[in-house]
N, C-alpha and C positions, 0 to 999 in steps of 0.2 A: 249223413249226421250232420248239422249245420255247425259251422264255425264260430270257432270262441272268440269275442275280441280281447286285445290285452293293447292296453295303455300302459306309458312308457314317460311320467313324469321326471321332466329335469328343471333344475331350479339352475341359474344361471346367472351372475352379476360377474362383469366384466374377461366374461373372457373368452373373448373374440380370438388369442395364441390358440386355443383349443375346438372350436366349436366344429373346422367342419372336417379335420380328425376323427373326433365326436363320433358326430352326424355317421361317416364312413364307414364305419366299426359298429354301432347301431343298426344303422340300415343294413348292413350285411349282415347282420346275424336274423333283425325279424325278418328279411326276405326268404331265410331258409325255409322258412316255417311254412308256408301256403298256410298260413292264417291272416285272419283278419285284425291288421294293428295301429293306432295311429301314437306319434308319436309329441308329445306335450314339452313344448319348453317356455318357461314361465321367467318372463326378465322380469329379475325384483329391480327395477332403476338402474341397468349398468349405463357407467359414462362410459363407456367406450363404443368401441363400434359393431356390437354381440347384435342388438336388435335389427341393422342390419345387415347383419351376416344371412340370420338363422331368418331375413322375411328373403335370401333371395336364395337361401335351399328352401324356400316355402312354394316359392313358382313352380319349383321340380317335384316337387314330392305331395300328390293331394295326400296322402296319411298326414300330415305335418297340422297340426297345431300350433298357434303361438297366443299367450296370454302375457299382455304387456302391463302391470302395476303403474299405479298416476307414480310411483316412488317408490326407493329402496324402501321395506317394508322387513326387512332381516329372514335369515332359510327358512326360520320356521317357519311362518308368515308362507310366505311363497311357496313350500310343499302342500301348505291346509289348499290353499289356489287351483293348486296341480290335482287336488284329491276331489276337490268340487266340482269340476269339468270336466275330471276325466269318465269315458262312457264304457270302459269295458270289465269285462268277468274278470278277470284278474288285472291286477295295476302292482307296477313296479317303476319300484324308488332310484335313480340312481341321480350319484352328484356329473357335472358339465367335463371335470378334470383329469377322466380316466385314471383315476389310482383305481376306482371298482370298475373290474372288468366288464365289459357287455358281452362277454363272450360264456360268461358263466350263470347268462339269463333262463337256457336252454336247460341246467337244471332243478333253477327257481321253478319252473315252470311244470317240470318231471313231480316234483314233490306235491303240486299246489294239485297234480291233479291226483298225488295218492289220499289225497282229503285235509291237506293242513291248508290252514283259512294268514298264516303266515309264514314264509317260507323268506328267514333273512343268515345274510351274510356274513362271518364269523371270519376276524384277522388270523390267519397263524405269523403272518409276519408283516411287520410294517416300516413301509421304506421310508425312504428320504426325508423322515419325522427326527429327528434331536433326540437326545436318551431324557432330555426333561420334560418334555411333551408328551414320550411315552411314558414315564413314571407319575408328572399326575394329573392324565387318564388314567392310567392304576390305579392311582391313589383314590380320584374322583368314582373311581366304581367299583372297590372295594370299602368307600362310605358312605355310598348308596345299597349298596347291598344290608349294612347294618342299621340304616337308619331308614331307608326308603318303604312305602308302605307296598310297593310290589321291584323287584329282584330285574335287573336291567341285565341282561346278558352281555357278557365283559366281549371287550376288542369288538363291538358289534358301533356301526354309522345306521347309514339312512336308506344303507344300500341294501332293498328289500321287493318280497313278492309280496301285495298284500289281495287277499279274496273279496268279492260284492259285499261280503256283508261285513267283513272287516272294515272295507272302507265306509261305508253306509254309514258301521257304528262310530266309523273315526269323524266325519261330520254330524255328527251331533256334539261333539263336545266344541263348544267355541268361546273357550278360555283363552284372556288377551295374551296370556305372559304363556308359552306354550313351546314342553320341552318333549318334542314326539319322540323319542327312542324312551324313552315314561310311557307313553300313552301308546306306543305299540306295543307294549309288553302291560298294561294297566286294562287295554279290552280282550283278552285272554283270548279264549278258543283254542285249540290245534296249533299247533305253531315250533317249526322246524328247521333247526341250522346247519348252514353248507359252509365249509373251512373254503378258504382263499386265503392269498399270499395277493397281498394289498401294493401297488406299485406305489413306482415315487409319483409325485404330479407331468405327469407330460410336456407341459408346458406354460407359459404365465405365474403369477405367483400370490397367494391363497388369501382372502381377505382378512384373514383370522390371524389376531394375534394373543397374545399372553392379557387382555387387558378384558379380550371379545371373552375370552376363554371362560374366565373367572367368572365375569357374567349371566356366563351361560351356564355353570356348574351352578351358581347361589339362586337361577330361575330354576335350575332341577332339582334342587332340593326344598326353595318353598314354594314347590308344586305338588310336589309326593309327601313331604315328611311335615309334621309340626315341633319339630325336635329342640329345632334352636330357639322357638315358644318355650320349651321347657325346662332347654340346660339353661338357659338366664334369671328362670327364678328357681333351680338349684342350687345356682353359684349365688344367687341376688340372697337366701335363706343361708347358705354357710357362709358369705360374709357378713352373715348377721349376727352370725353364731359365731364367728371368729375373733367378731368385733366384741361381743358383751362382753365376750373371757377375758380379753384381750384390757379391756377396764375396769374390772372387777377385778384384776390378778393390780393393777396400776393402785387401784383403789386403794386396797387391801394394803399391800407394800407400803404406800405414803400410810398408815394408821397404826399401821403396828412398826414399823421402823422410819418413821417420820422421815423416808429421801424426797428430794423436790421431784415432780411430776416430769417427766421429759422435756422438750421445750421446743424453739422453735422448727429444726429438722429434723428429730421423730412427726410432727405435728403434720409437716407438709405430708412428707412421703405417706402420712396416710389416708392426710386428705387427696392428694393425687393419685392412689390406689381406689381410691371409695368412685372420686371421679370419672378414673379412666372406667373399672367397672359397670357405671349406671351409665356413659355415653356408650357403649356397647352392648348391652342392656336395650337401651331406646333406639339403637341402629338396628338391629332384627327386629323389633318388632315394627321400628319404620316401613322394612320390607314388608313384611307383609298386609303393614296398614295400605303402604304406598300398590301392591297388588290388588287390595280391596278398591281400590279407591278408582285405578284403572275398570275395573268392571265393571261399576256403579253408573260408568257412564257413558255407558251402552253403545260403543261407537264398532263401527265392521270394521273390522279383525282386517280389509284391505280395500282398496282402491282398485280400478283397473279405467287402465287408457283407454283401450286398443285387447278384441278378442277376435282374433284370426283363425275356427273352429275347420277341422280338417273335412273335407270331401267325406257324406257317408256313402259313401260306393262301398263292394266288394273288391278287397286290397289284398 
């Protein structure tokens, strides 16, 4: 029976402190299989010694491949580049920070062999994360569950296994603003969850901050639902109805009782309120228009500075 090929995609950005430990644990797991495998590191414009370290590791390991992007394109694009170049019958995506244990890969493969196209790892615990981050993540998944076109499993990251047909389906999707967690679900196919305890970051510091997480959430919402546009329309309608009722009340009151119309303070309050609503609605429309603008430019998702493939030999 012919051995299958397993590809492991690892996007990295300034991860010099953890790469050697990651490689040792990852290669230790993969070498136990006796199956063919390749480890694809995607250097997403790192400013530290990450590229130098993985280049040194590749000299000793023919199963490694390196994709060096021309600049920092973001994690979602780096993952896409890895999926584009992965040759495996099954592809595992894992972060470099070792919060997701490589030792879980055998269980992912077991369920893939049972016929599942997507086997995703679901966190039961999230060590090393603040209460605020856990709370906002839970809130985001709840919101996406109610307004999104697809239901994204809660407490899941990018750590998962994809079958070849799942990868080929994802490769057909070339939108610029990518929310991969949503796309993994959107493609459908049989999917299976595997529970695990997520560890704290092994070393180094995360490149994500709350501003980046906010933009990431906006991308997720605008990529999979037009609800914000509908809410802006409904809000505009309700404000218009409220303004008409209030104006009618003021006119009738003045005609019947001769009361003077409210002066400067009430006028400014109404103007500022309506102006704020209008700016908010324009901002929502701007988010969608900006994404349309980016899509129409037709630029490639990423550019590669250097690609060093794994050796095509039995491993």
